[in-house]
C-alpha positions in Angstrom: 11.7 -1.9 2.9 12.8 -1.9 -0.9 16.2 -2.6 -1.8 18.5 0.5 -2.1 19.1 -0.2 -5.8 15.1 -0.4 -6.6 13.9 2.1 -4.2 14.5 5.0 -6.7 14.1 3.1 -9.8 12.7 5.0 -12.8 9.8 3.3 -14.7 7.8 4.0 -17.9 4.6 3.2 -16.0 3.2 4.4 -12.8 3.6 1.5 -10.4 2.2 1.5 -7.0 4.0 -0.7 -4.5 2.6 -1.4 -1.1 4.8 -3.2 1.6 1.9 -4.6 3.6 4.3 -5.8 6.3 5.7 -2.2 6.8 2.5 -0.7 6.5 0.9 -2.7 9.1 3.9 -2.0 11.5 3.4 1.7 11.1 -0.5 1.7 11.3 -0.1 -0.4 14.5 2.6 2.1 15.9 0.0 5.0 15.0 -2.3 3.2 17.5 0.3 2.8 20.1 0.6 -0.9 19.4 3.9 -2.5 19.0 3.6 -5.8 16.8 6.4 -8.5 16.5 7.6 -9.2 12.9 5.7 -12.4 13.0 2.5 -10.6 14.2 2.8 -8.0 11.2 3.7 -10.7 8.9 0.6 -12.9 10.0 -1.6 -9.4 9.4 0.0 -8.6 6.0 -0.7 -12.1 4.7 -4.4 -11.9 5.6 -4.8 -8.4 4.4 -3.1 -9.5 1.0 -6.1 -11.9 0.5 -9.1 -9.7 2.0 -8.2 -5.8 1.1 -10.9 -4.4 -0.7 -9.8 -2.3 -3.4 -13.2 -0.7 -4.3 -12.3 2.8 -2.9 -9.3 3.2 -5.0 -11.1 2.0 -8.2 -14.1 4.6 -7.2 -11.3 7.3 -7.1 -9.9 6.3 -10.4 -13.2 6.0 -12.2 -14.4 9.3 -10.8 -11.0 11.0 -12.2 -11.4 9.5 -15.6 -15.0 10.6 -15.8 -14.2 14.1 -14.7 -11.1 14.1 -17.1 -7.8 16.0 -16.7 -8.4 19.4 -15.7 -4.8 20.6 -15.0 
């Protein structure tokens, strides 16, 4: 979890920060699974190296191609 100081920081850029450990824990809970902190850390470390960002890139490309409409 982000520190209380940085949790609501204001930046000049749009920054996407993902806490993979927390996301793994939450997604596991959604599936009815309870992971230890070590298991979540192991999954997060593997995901950090293997996640495929194609979907997010494709969405950004499509948005840019269509332009800002609102």
